[in-house]
C-alpha positions as CSV (number, residue, x, y, z in Angstrom):
1,M,-17.1,-26.3,1.6
2,S,-14.1,-27.2,3.6
3,K,-12.5,-24.8,6.1
4,G,-9.5,-24.2,3.8
5,T,-11.7,-23.3,0.9
6,K,-13.7,-20.9,3.0
7,A,-10.5,-19.2,4.3
8,A,-9.1,-18.9,0.8
9,G,-12.4,-17.3,-0.4
10,V,-12.3,-14.8,2.4
11,A,-8.7,-14.0,1.8
12,W,-9.4,-13.5,-1.9
13,L,-12.4,-11.3,-1.1
14,V,-10.3,-9.1,1.3
15,I,-7.6,-8.7,-1.3
16,A,-10.1,-7.8,-4.1
17,V,-11.8,-5.2,-1.9
18,Y,-8.4,-3.7,-1.0
19,Y,-7.3,-3.6,-4.7
20,F,-10.6,-1.9,-5.7
21,F,-10.2,0.6,-2.9
22,Q,-6.7,1.5,-4.0
23,Y,-7.8,1.8,-7.6
24,V,-10.5,4.3,-6.6
25,L,-8.0,6.3,-4.5
26,R,-5.5,6.5,-7.4
27,S,-8.1,7.4,-10.0
28,A,-10.1,9.9,-8.0
29,P,-7.7,12.9,-8.5
30,S,-7.9,12.5,-12.3
31,V,-11.7,13.1,-12.1
32,M,-11.2,16.2,-9.9
33,I,-8.5,18.0,-12.0
34,P,-10.7,21.0,-13.0
35,Q,-11.7,21.6,-9.4
36,L,-8.2,21.1,-8.1
37,S,-6.8,23.5,-10.8
38,A,-9.3,26.2,-9.7
39,A,-8.7,25.6,-6.0
40,F,-4.9,25.8,-6.2
41,G,-4.5,28.1,-9.1
42,L,-2.5,25.5,-11.1
43,S,-2.6,24.2,-14.6
44,A,-3.6,20.5,-15.2
45,M,0.2,19.7,-15.4
46,G,0.7,21.4,-12.0
47,V,-2.1,19.4,-10.4
48,A,-0.7,16.2,-12.0
49,S,2.8,17.0,-10.6
50,M,1.3,17.7,-7.1
51,V,-0.6,14.4,-7.1
52,G,2.5,12.5,-8.4
53,L,4.6,14.1,-5.7
54,F,2.1,12.9,-3.1
55,Y,2.3,9.3,-4.3
56,W,6.1,9.5,-4.6
57,A,6.5,10.7,-1.0
58,T,4.1,8.1,0.4
59,R,5.8,5.3,-1.5
60,R,9.2,6.3,-0.3
61,S,8.2,6.5,3.3
62,A,6.4,3.1,3.1
63,S,9.2,1.2,1.5
64,S,12.2,2.7,3.4
65,P,14.8,0.3,4.7
66,A,14.0,1.4,8.3
67,S,10.3,0.5,8.0
68,R,11.2,-2.9,6.4
69,S,13.6,-3.7,9.2
70,I,11.1,-2.7,11.9
71,A,8.5,-5.0,10.3
72,S,10.8,-7.9,9.9
73,G,12.1,-7.5,13.5
74,R,8.6,-7.5,14.8
75,A,7.8,-10.6,12.8
76,A,10.9,-12.4,14.0
77,S,10.4,-11.5,17.7
78,S,6.7,-12.6,17.7
79,R,7.7,-16.2,16.9
80,S,8.2,-18.4,19.9
81,E,11.4,-20.1,18.7
82,R,14.6,-18.5,17.7
83,P,14.9,-17.7,14.0
84,R,17.1,-20.2,12.1
85,S,19.6,-19.4,9.5
86,V,19.5,-20.9,6.0
87,S,21.7,-23.8,7.0
88,G,19.3,-24.7,9.8
89,R,21.7,-24.3,12.7
């Protein structure tokens, strides 16, 4: 196996494990609805709303314009050369 093939296989494996982990995290509350309903005194619809609100809030904070600009600024400053514009100047 070449070095590039090995790196691609490792990258694919990391992504597959992460995808499976996210699937488990997203489907876990649906398995626990009776227990969550009893613990919080909510109906199944109330628990679903609470879980949905959690995902909505974490999605909004992760994809805010401020977090994107911080990430792109870090990426641009970590390069050794000055970032070029589209025209190449």
